[in-house]
C-alpha positions in Angstrom: 21.1 73.3 163.0 19.2 73.8 159.7 22.4 74.8 157.9 24.2 71.7 159.0 21.3 69.6 157.8 21.3 71.4 154.4 25.0 70.9 154.1 24.5 67.2 155.0 21.9 66.7 152.4 24.0 68.5 149.8 26.8 66.1 150.5 24.5 63.1 150.4 23.2 64.2 147.0 26.6 64.5 145.5 27.9 61.2 146.8 24.9 59.1 146.0 25.3 59.4 142.1 28.5 57.5 142.1 27.7 55.3 145.1 24.3 54.2 143.9 25.7 51.5 141.7 26.8 49.6 144.9 23.2 49.7 146.2 20.8 46.8 145.2 17.0 46.9 145.5 14.1 46.0 143.5 11.5 48.3 142.1 8.1 48.8 143.8 4.9 49.5 142.1 3.0 52.1 144.1 -0.7 51.3 145.0 -2.9 53.8 146.7 -3.2 53.1 150.5 -1.0 50.1 150.5 2.2 49.2 152.4 5.0 47.7 150.3 8.1 45.8 151.5 11.5 46.3 149.9 14.8 44.6 150.6 17.9 46.6 150.1 21.6 45.7 150.1 24.3 48.3 150.5 28.0 48.3 151.5 29.0 50.1 154.6 29.3 53.9 154.3 27.7 53.8 150.7 24.4 55.3 149.6 21.2 54.4 147.7 19.1 57.0 145.9 15.4 56.9 145.4 13.9 59.0 142.6 10.1 59.4 142.6 8.6 59.0 139.1 4.9 58.5 138.3 3.8 57.6 134.8 0.8 59.7 133.7 0.8 61.7 137.0 2.8 63.8 139.3 5.1 62.6 142.1 4.4 64.8 145.2 7.1 63.8 147.7 8.4 61.6 150.5 7.3 61.7 154.2 9.6 60.0 156.8 7.8 57.6 159.0 10.6 55.8 160.7 14.3 56.8 160.6 17.1 54.2 160.3 19.2 53.3 163.2 22.5 52.3 161.5 22.4 54.8 158.6 20.7 58.1 157.5 17.8 58.8 155.3 17.2 62.3 153.9 14.8 63.8 151.6 16.4 66.3 149.3 13.5 67.4 147.1 10.0 66.3 146.4 11.3 63.7 143.9 14.8 62.6 145.4 15.7 60.9 148.7 18.7 58.9 149.8 19.8 56.3 152.4 23.5 56.3 153.5 24.5 53.2 155.4 26.6 53.6 158.5 30.1 52.3 159.3 29.0 49.0 160.9 27.6 46.2 158.8 24.2 44.5 160.0 20.6 45.1 159.6 18.7 48.4 159.4 15.2 49.5 158.5 13.5 52.7 157.6 10.0 53.6 156.5 8.7 56.4 154.3 5.4 57.3 152.5 5.4 58.5 149.0 2.7 60.9 147.6 1.5 61.3 144.0 -1.3 62.6 142.2 -3.1 61.3 139.1 -5.9 63.2 137.4 -6.1 65.6 140.3 -6.6 62.9 142.9 -3.9 62.4 145.7 -2.5 59.0 146.5 -0.1 57.7 149.2 1.7 54.3 149.7 4.0 53.4 152.6 7.4 51.8 151.7 9.0 49.5 154.5 12.7 49.2 153.7 14.7 46.3 155.2 18.4 47.1 154.7 21.5 44.7 154.9 24.6 46.6 155.3 27.6 44.5 154.0 31.4 44.7 154.4 
């Protein structure tokens, strides 16, 4: 099972680079302890990539809080995650936490992603 998941994540990483141009979402500004809302639009069977970057600090990773129902969300490394839309159009949702550190102090924010999967 672990090998199958690693193979899936490797596939996801390789395909998100070219597919990411089809994904649309706005940026979010992390704030310690807050919950942020983000709308994402992505075509069926395409992917969105999320790269964690913190200016003047260190990005420490993603934690999955709620998995999507119509697609898949995977964390490949502490700084890279991706969502792949399923084969059916419609609404989806997934939630994750981001962790970062500034000046030796840990921070966390929750990102609630509302997805529209298009034809």
